C-alpha angles and dihedrals in degrees: 000000000000122000109231093204093055093048091047092049092050092048092048091050093050091044092052092049091051092047090057093050097041094078087071095036132097125280089246091058091048092052092048091049092050090052090052092053092076092050091046092052090049091051091046090055092047092047091054091050090048090048090092090065095030089221127106117225119237094257092049091046090052090049091050090051091050091050092046092052092047091049089051090052091051091048090053091050091053 
């Protein structure tokens, strides 16, 4: 079982770190980050709905993994 609150907290921390660095980053990294915003907002909404059960569904877990990997790629680029 995966805790939605923990995943959301980790993603928000990474997202905030990237946001601070992105001002100095490349245009490509900015575009990739902006595209991820929509996916992040979707996951955030789903995580809040799943908060009642504290477990993330498989689709939400897959989305979180995709976002996390993409954030890691952006961090490397910066």
